[in-house]
C-alpha positions as CSV (number, residue, x, y, z in Angstrom):
1,M,13.4,98.2,-13.8
2,F,14.3,95.9,-16.6
3,Y,11.0,95.4,-18.4
4,P,8.4,97.6,-20.3
5,L,6.4,100.2,-17.9
6,E,3.0,98.2,-18.8
7,V,4.6,95.0,-17.1
8,F,5.8,96.9,-14.1
9,V,2.5,98.6,-13.3
10,G,0.5,95.5,-14.0
11,L,2.7,93.3,-11.4
12,R,2.9,96.0,-9.1
13,Y,-1.1,96.1,-9.0
14,L,-1.1,92.2,-8.9
15,R,1.2,92.3,-5.5
16,A,-0.3,95.3,-3.9
17,R,-2.5,95.2,-1.1
18,R,-6.0,96.2,-2.0
19,R,-8.4,98.2,-0.1
20,N,-11.1,96.0,-1.3
21,H,-10.5,92.7,-0.2
22,F,-13.4,91.2,-1.9
23,V,-11.5,91.9,-5.4
24,S,-8.4,89.8,-4.2
25,F,-10.9,86.9,-3.4
26,I,-12.4,87.1,-6.7
27,S,-9.2,87.1,-8.1
28,M,-7.6,84.1,-6.2
29,A,-11.0,82.2,-6.8
30,S,-10.7,82.7,-10.6
31,L,-7.2,81.4,-10.6
32,L,-8.0,78.4,-8.5
33,G,-11.3,77.9,-10.6
34,I,-9.0,78.0,-14.1
35,A,-6.7,75.6,-12.3
36,L,-8.9,72.9,-11.2
37,G,-11.0,73.1,-14.2
38,V,-7.8,72.4,-16.6
39,A,-6.6,69.6,-14.2
40,A,-10.1,67.9,-14.1
41,L,-10.3,68.0,-17.9
42,I,-6.5,66.7,-18.2
43,V,-7.6,63.9,-16.0
44,V,-10.6,63.2,-17.5
45,L,-9.5,63.0,-21.0
46,S,-6.8,60.7,-20.0
47,V,-9.2,58.3,-18.4
48,M,-11.3,58.4,-21.6
49,N,-8.3,57.7,-23.5
50,G,-7.4,55.0,-21.5
51,F,-10.7,53.3,-21.6
52,E,-10.7,53.5,-25.3
53,G,-7.3,51.7,-25.5
54,E,-8.6,49.1,-23.1
55,L,-11.7,48.6,-25.2
56,R,-9.7,48.5,-28.3
57,H,-7.4,46.1,-27.1
58,R,-10.2,43.7,-25.7
59,L,-12.2,44.1,-29.0
60,L,-9.2,43.3,-31.1
61,S,-8.1,40.4,-28.8
62,M,-11.0,38.3,-30.5
63,T,-11.1,40.3,-33.7
64,S,-8.4,40.8,-36.4
65,H,-7.5,43.8,-37.9
66,A,-9.3,43.4,-41.2
67,S,-11.3,40.7,-43.1
68,V,-11.8,39.9,-46.7
69,S,-15.2,38.0,-47.7
70,T,-17.8,38.0,-50.7
71,D,-21.2,39.4,-51.1
72,D,-22.7,36.1,-50.7
73,G,-20.4,35.1,-47.8
74,K,-18.7,32.2,-49.7
75,L,-15.2,32.6,-50.9
76,D,-13.9,29.6,-53.1
77,N,-10.1,30.6,-54.1
78,W,-9.3,31.2,-50.2
79,Q,-6.0,29.4,-50.4
80,Q,-4.7,31.5,-53.3
81,L,-6.0,34.5,-51.6
82,M,-4.0,33.5,-48.4
83,K,-0.9,33.0,-50.4
84,Q,-1.1,36.6,-51.9
85,A,-1.9,38.1,-48.5
86,G,1.3,36.9,-47.2
87,E,3.2,38.6,-49.8
88,A,1.3,41.7,-49.4
89,P,2.8,44.8,-47.5
90,S,2.8,44.8,-43.9
91,V,0.4,41.8,-43.4
92,V,1.7,39.8,-40.2
93,A,-0.8,36.8,-40.6
94,A,-3.7,35.5,-42.3
95,A,-6.2,32.8,-41.3
96,P,-9.5,31.6,-42.9
97,Y,-12.9,31.5,-41.0
98,V,-16.4,30.6,-41.5
99,A,-19.0,32.7,-39.7
100,L,-22.4,31.2,-38.6
101,E,-25.3,32.6,-36.8
102,A,-26.8,29.9,-34.5
103,M,-28.7,28.9,-31.3
104,L,-27.1,27.0,-28.6
105,S,-29.3,24.8,-26.0
106,R,-28.6,22.5,-23.5
107,G,-31.8,20.9,-21.8
108,S,-34.3,24.0,-21.4
109,D,-31.8,26.7,-21.7
110,L,-31.4,28.4,-25.0
111,A,-29.0,31.2,-25.8
112,P,-28.1,33.0,-29.5
113,A,-24.5,32.6,-30.5
114,R,-22.2,33.7,-33.1
115,V,-20.3,30.5,-34.2
116,R,-17.0,31.1,-35.7
117,G,-15.3,28.3,-37.3
118,I,-11.4,28.9,-37.2
119,D,-8.2,27.1,-37.8
120,P,-6.3,26.4,-34.4
121,A,-3.1,26.4,-36.0
122,L,-3.5,29.9,-37.7
123,E,-5.9,31.8,-35.4
124,T,-3.4,32.6,-33.0
125,G,-1.7,34.9,-35.5
126,V,-4.6,36.9,-36.1
127,S,-6.2,36.9,-32.3
128,Q,-5.1,36.6,-28.7
129,I,-7.8,33.8,-27.9
130,D,-5.0,31.8,-26.2
131,E,-4.3,34.6,-23.8
132,H,-8.0,34.7,-22.5
133,M,-8.5,30.6,-22.1
134,L,-9.9,30.1,-18.6
135,L,-10.5,26.4,-19.2
136,G,-9.0,24.1,-22.0
137,T,-6.8,24.9,-25.1
138,L,-7.0,26.1,-28.5
139,P,-5.4,23.0,-29.9
140,G,-8.2,20.8,-28.3
141,L,-10.5,22.0,-31.5
142,Q,-9.8,19.0,-33.6
143,A,-11.5,18.3,-37.1
144,G,-14.4,16.1,-36.9
145,K,-14.3,15.9,-32.9
146,R,-17.1,18.3,-32.4
147,K,-15.5,20.2,-29.8
148,V,-16.5,23.9,-29.0
149,I,-15.0,26.7,-27.0
150,L,-17.7,28.9,-25.5
151,G,-17.3,32.6,-23.9
152,R,-17.7,32.5,-20.0
153,A,-20.9,34.5,-20.1
154,L,-22.4,32.1,-22.6
155,A,-21.5,29.1,-20.8
156,I,-23.1,30.6,-17.6
157,T,-26.3,31.4,-19.5
158,L,-26.4,27.7,-20.7
159,G,-25.3,26.3,-17.3
160,V,-22.4,24.2,-18.9
161,N,-18.7,23.7,-18.0
162,A,-16.0,22.0,-19.7
163,G,-17.0,18.3,-20.6
164,D,-20.6,19.0,-21.0
165,G,-22.7,18.8,-24.0
166,V,-24.7,21.4,-26.3
167,T,-26.8,21.1,-29.1
168,L,-25.9,23.7,-32.1
169,M,-28.9,24.8,-34.3
170,V,-28.2,26.5,-37.5
171,P,-31.2,27.6,-39.8
172,Q,-30.8,26.4,-43.3
173,G,-33.2,28.1,-45.9
174,N,-34.7,26.3,-48.9
175,A,-34.4,28.3,-52.1
176,I,-37.3,26.3,-53.5
177,T,-39.8,26.3,-50.8
178,G,-38.8,29.3,-49.1
179,S,-38.9,27.6,-45.6
180,V,-36.3,27.6,-43.1
181,T,-35.3,24.5,-41.1
182,P,-32.7,23.9,-38.4
183,R,-29.5,21.8,-38.8
184,L,-28.7,20.3,-35.5
185,A,-25.2,19.3,-34.4
186,R,-24.1,17.8,-31.3
187,F,-20.8,19.5,-29.6
188,V,-18.7,19.0,-26.2
189,V,-17.4,22.0,-24.8
190,S,-13.7,21.6,-24.5
191,G,-12.9,25.2,-23.3
192,I,-14.1,28.5,-21.9
193,F,-12.5,31.9,-22.5
194,E,-13.2,35.4,-21.0
195,V,-12.2,38.7,-22.7
196,G,-14.1,41.1,-20.6
197,L,-16.9,42.3,-23.1
198,Q,-20.3,41.1,-23.2
199,D,-20.3,41.0,-27.2
200,H,-17.4,38.2,-27.1
201,D,-18.0,36.4,-23.8
202,G,-21.9,36.6,-24.1
203,T,-22.3,35.5,-27.5
204,L,-19.0,34.0,-29.3
205,A,-18.6,30.4,-29.7
206,L,-15.5,28.7,-31.5
207,I,-15.6,25.4,-33.4
208,H,-12.9,23.9,-36.0
209,I,-13.2,25.5,-39.3
210,D,-13.9,22.0,-40.9
211,D,-16.9,21.3,-38.7
212,A,-18.3,24.7,-39.3
213,R,-17.8,24.0,-43.2
214,S,-19.7,20.8,-42.9
215,I,-22.5,22.2,-40.9
216,A,-23.1,25.3,-43.3
217,G,-22.7,23.1,-46.3
218,L,-19.8,25.1,-47.9
219,G,-17.7,22.2,-49.2
220,D,-14.0,23.3,-49.6
221,S,-15.0,27.2,-49.4
222,V,-14.7,29.5,-46.3
223,T,-16.7,32.8,-45.5
224,G,-13.6,34.8,-45.8
225,I,-10.0,35.5,-44.5
226,R,-8.9,37.5,-41.4
227,L,-6.0,39.5,-41.8
228,Q,-3.3,41.0,-38.9
229,Y,-1.2,44.0,-39.8
230,E,1.9,45.6,-38.3
231,D,0.2,48.8,-37.5
232,I,-3.5,48.7,-36.6
233,F,-3.9,52.3,-37.4
234,Q,-3.0,51.8,-40.9
235,A,-4.8,48.2,-41.4
236,P,-8.0,49.9,-42.6
237,R,-6.3,51.8,-45.5
238,M,-4.0,49.1,-46.5
239,A,-6.5,46.4,-46.4
240,G,-8.8,48.3,-48.8
241,E,-5.9,49.2,-51.0
242,W,-4.7,45.5,-51.3
243,V,-8.5,44.2,-52.1
244,S,-8.7,47.0,-55.0
245,S,-5.3,46.0,-56.5
246,L,-6.7,42.6,-56.7
247,G,-9.3,43.7,-59.4
248,D,-12.0,41.2,-58.2
249,P,-15.1,43.2,-57.5
250,S,-16.6,40.5,-55.4
251,L,-14.3,41.0,-52.5
252,V,-15.1,42.9,-49.8
253,A,-12.8,44.7,-47.0
254,R,-13.7,45.2,-43.7
255,D,-11.8,46.5,-40.9
256,W,-11.9,46.6,-37.0
257,S,-13.0,50.3,-37.4
258,V,-16.0,49.6,-39.2
259,E,-17.0,46.4,-37.4
260,N,-16.7,48.3,-34.1
261,A,-17.8,51.6,-35.3
262,S,-20.5,51.9,-32.7
263,Y,-18.3,51.5,-29.6
264,F,-15.6,53.9,-30.6
265,R,-18.4,56.5,-31.9
266,A,-20.0,56.3,-28.1
267,I,-16.7,57.0,-26.6
268,G,-15.8,59.8,-29.2
269,I,-19.4,61.6,-28.3
270,E,-18.6,61.2,-24.7
271,K,-15.2,62.6,-25.0
272,T,-16.6,65.6,-26.9
273,M,-19.4,66.1,-24.4
274,M,-17.1,66.0,-21.4
275,S,-14.6,68.1,-22.9
276,L,-17.2,70.9,-23.7
277,I,-18.8,70.7,-20.1
278,L,-15.3,70.8,-18.2
279,M,-14.2,73.6,-20.6
280,L,-17.2,75.6,-19.5
281,V,-15.9,75.3,-15.9
282,V,-12.8,76.9,-17.3
283,A,-14.7,79.5,-19.1
284,V,-16.6,80.4,-16.0
285,A,-13.4,80.8,-13.8
286,A,-11.7,82.8,-16.9
287,F,-14.7,85.2,-16.9
288,N,-14.5,85.7,-13.2
289,I,-11.4,87.7,-14.2
290,V,-13.6,90.2,-15.8
291,S,-15.6,90.8,-12.7
292,S,-12.5,91.1,-10.6
293,L,-10.6,93.7,-13.3
294,V,-13.8,95.5,-13.4
295,M,-13.7,96.1,-9.8
296,L,-10.3,97.0,-9.7
297,V,-10.5,99.7,-12.6
298,S,-13.3,101.2,-10.3
299,E,-10.9,101.0,-7.2
300,K,-8.1,102.4,-9.3
301,K,-9.5,105.1,-11.5
302,T,-7.5,107.6,-9.4
303,D,-4.0,106.2,-10.5
304,I,-5.3,105.5,-13.9
305,A,-6.1,109.4,-14.3
306,I,-2.7,110.1,-13.0
307,L,-0.9,108.0,-15.4
308,R,-3.0,109.3,-18.1
309,T,-1.8,112.7,-17.2
310,V,2.0,112.3,-17.0
311,G,1.6,110.6,-20.5
312,L,0.6,107.0,-20.4
313,S,-1.3,106.4,-23.9
314,P,-4.7,104.7,-23.7
315,A,-3.1,101.9,-25.4
316,S,-0.4,101.4,-22.8
317,V,-3.4,101.4,-20.1
318,V,-5.1,98.5,-22.1
319,R,-1.9,96.5,-22.0
320,T,-1.3,97.1,-18.3
321,F,-4.7,95.7,-17.3
322,M,-4.5,92.9,-20.0
323,I,-1.2,91.9,-18.5
324,Q,-2.5,91.8,-15.1
325,G,-5.4,89.4,-16.0
326,A,-3.2,87.4,-18.5
327,I,-0.8,86.7,-15.5
328,L,-4.0,85.5,-13.2
329,G,-5.2,83.1,-16.1
330,W,-1.8,81.9,-17.3
331,A,-0.9,81.0,-13.4
332,G,-3.9,79.3,-13.1
333,T,-3.6,77.4,-16.4
334,L,0.0,76.3,-15.4
335,L,-0.8,75.1,-12.2
336,G,-3.7,73.1,-13.4
337,V,-1.4,71.7,-16.3
338,G,0.9,70.7,-13.8
339,L,-1.6,69.4,-11.1
340,G,-3.4,67.4,-14.0
341,V,-0.5,65.6,-15.6
342,A,0.6,64.6,-12.0
343,L,-2.7,63.2,-11.5
344,A,-3.0,61.7,-14.7
345,T,0.2,59.9,-14.5
346,N,-0.1,58.8,-11.0
347,L,-3.8,57.5,-10.9
348,N,-3.5,54.1,-10.0
349,T,-1.3,55.2,-7.0
350,V,-3.9,58.1,-6.0
351,V,-7.3,56.1,-6.6
352,P,-6.3,53.2,-4.0
353,V,-5.3,56.3,-1.5
354,L,-8.8,57.7,-2.0
355,E,-10.4,54.5,-1.8
356,Q,-9.0,53.8,1.4
357,M,-9.5,56.9,2.9
358,F,-13.4,57.0,2.0
359,G,-14.3,53.4,2.2
360,F,-15.3,52.8,-1.3
361,E,-14.3,51.0,-4.4
362,V,-14.4,52.9,-8.0
363,F,-14.6,49.7,-9.8
364,P,-15.5,46.7,-7.7
365,A,-14.2,43.1,-9.1
366,S,-17.6,41.8,-8.4
367,V,-19.2,43.8,-10.8
368,Y,-16.7,45.1,-13.5
369,Y,-14.2,43.7,-15.6
370,I,-11.9,46.5,-15.3
371,T,-10.7,47.0,-11.7
372,E,-8.4,49.8,-12.4
373,L,-8.7,53.4,-13.8
374,P,-6.8,53.0,-17.3
375,S,-4.9,56.3,-17.7
376,D,-3.5,57.6,-21.2
377,L,-2.0,61.0,-21.0
378,R,-1.6,62.2,-24.5
379,S,0.7,65.3,-25.0
380,A,-1.7,66.6,-27.8
381,D,-4.7,66.8,-25.3
382,V,-2.6,69.0,-22.8
383,L,-1.6,71.1,-25.4
384,W,-5.1,71.9,-26.7
385,I,-6.5,72.1,-23.1
386,G,-3.6,74.9,-22.0
387,G,-3.9,76.5,-25.4
388,T,-7.5,77.1,-25.0
389,A,-7.6,78.0,-21.3
390,L,-4.9,80.5,-22.1
391,V,-6.8,82.1,-25.0
392,L,-10.0,82.3,-22.9
393,T,-8.2,84.2,-20.1
394,L,-6.8,86.5,-22.5
395,L,-10.4,87.3,-24.1
396,A,-11.6,87.8,-20.5
397,T,-9.1,90.9,-20.1
398,I,-10.2,92.8,-23.2
399,Y,-13.4,94.4,-21.8
400,P,-12.1,95.6,-18.3
401,A,-8.9,96.9,-20.2
402,R,-10.7,98.9,-22.7
403,R,-12.7,100.3,-19.9
404,A,-9.7,101.2,-18.0
405,A,-8.4,102.8,-21.1
406,A,-11.7,105.0,-21.4
407,V,-11.4,106.7,-18.2
408,E,-11.1,110.6,-18.4
409,P,-8.4,112.0,-16.2
410,A,-10.5,115.3,-15.7
411,E,-13.4,113.6,-14.4
412,A,-11.6,111.1,-12.1
413,L,-9.7,113.7,-10.8
414,R,-12.4,116.4,-10.4
415,Y,-13.1,116.0,-6.5
416,E,-9.3,114.8,-5.6
């Protein structure tokens, strides 16, 4: 015997055939329940992480890491600011833009739109719009030519295709009379893009920045500049620090995490709730160990009494049954971690097999933009899931182990 007595006895009880087979069944059910709960939690969180990454990629394909504008939406010294941005640390690219809230119409079809005036030569540095063009090209936007690029869903709503004309209506306020009158301009659709998000495909329209400034009456001014950083996660901090260093209180910095906060907040809430729900499954399975150990204590009262009479202390009895329960829980946790990691890393291989076996599609291409389950397995998630499961299983052994230590040898052996 090369290990402590408590470990030896605990392992022997675990391997021994029991008179009560129901206890063995509950023990195995607890082990499998923990394994399935841990595996399910790892797979679900990996999929949620994958969706979050896919959403971030699609959002930022048309949105820069940060933007700098003014409170009144009119930036005059933008050329100087562009030069300073190019000298700022970690800034990869910068581009001016003009933002307009407008309506687009074609015949009787009408749709609201977020019109963005861009410089085609600089836009590719702060977005990936050129990678998502279905028709036309970004250089097709030329100053004074009145060309527009629409999102695919917006083009479908208006019933237009490349070469068709649309009317752009921008509200213009009169400070004297307080009235609002629309300013109309005729544009020709020169391109269509598709990102895979309704906020972009269904509402966004791109025109040349000079055309946008002419319609908005900004003269040589722009709404702001957009910035692209080396590290997307450092962009919020660095953009704020750079704007503060300029010493101009009228400048306002906004970043991707603020502009898309609702999306990422929703995903964060979903991840938290899914984690809690699936961790309850692990907890239920872990506390089934309590039932199996309590019944085992009742079955082994005589053995416990004999061990006590030959000198085994109550603390050693506690450790003996805690070791037995912990081995069950930890075996289930390790099995679940292995199964979860294997599934999460091979999800795109497993899902097609299941679809073929059961004759269904998880994400039909005709309905969803995403046709595959994205998976992003993170070691931090695996560690906290496994650690939490181990702690729960260890806590589940305390009560039955203390009951075993409370067995009185004289009472247990009275009728033996």
